[in-house]
N, C-alpha and C positions, 0 to 999 in steps of 0.2 A: 871893226868897232871904231867909231870916231874918237878923237882925242878927248872930247868933252865927256863922253860916256866912260872912257877908260879912267879918267881922273875921278869920276864918281865911284867907280868900282874900287880903285886903290884907296880912296878916302874911307869908303864904307868898310873895307877890310881892316884898315888901321883903327878906326873907331870901334869896330866890333871886338877886336882883340883887346883893346885898351879897356873897354867897358867890362868885358868878361873878367879881366884881371882885377879891376876895382870891385866887382861884385864878390869875387872870391875873397879878397882881402878884407872887405868891410863886414860882410854878413855871412859869407860862405862857411867859415870855420867856427863861428860863434853860435849859429843857429842850425837846427835840423830843418832844412827846407824841403825835405822829401814829402812832407804832408801837403805841400802846395801843388805837387805835380799832378795828381789825378784830376782835381777840379780844373786846372789850367788846360790839361790835355783834353778833357771832356768838352770844355767850351770851345776849344779850337777845332775839335773834330766835328762838333755840331755846326760850326760856321762853315767848314769845308764840305760837309755833306749836304748842305742846303737847308738846314732846319731854321737858320736865321735869314730872314728875307731882306732886312735893311742892309744897304751897302756899308753903312757906318758900323753896324754890329758885326758884319763879316770882317771888317778891318780889325775891330777889337778882338774878335775871336782868333784871327791870324796872329796878332801880337801875343795873345795868351798862349797859343800853341807854340810859338817861338820861345817864349820865356819858360814854358813847361819843359820843352826839350832841352833848353840851356841848363836849367836847374837839374834835370835828370842826368845830363852828361857830366855836369860838375860834381854831382854826388858820386857818380861812378868813378870819376878820376880821383876824388878825395879818398875813396875806400881803397 
């Protein structure tokens, strides 16, 4: 892996863990986010299975899938 790509991986990992911490501290313990998980996962699954044709909608679906999995994991860790 070239140095340029390695720097991107390291920065992405740092930003991801920082954002997860901020999400947990700001809204994770005050609200029950479990109700958002099924719609986000459904939209993400629709994007990955090919039901959404537009590349832009596929990207939005992938982001929804990622946030749905993140919220699901945070809820499991919270319990």
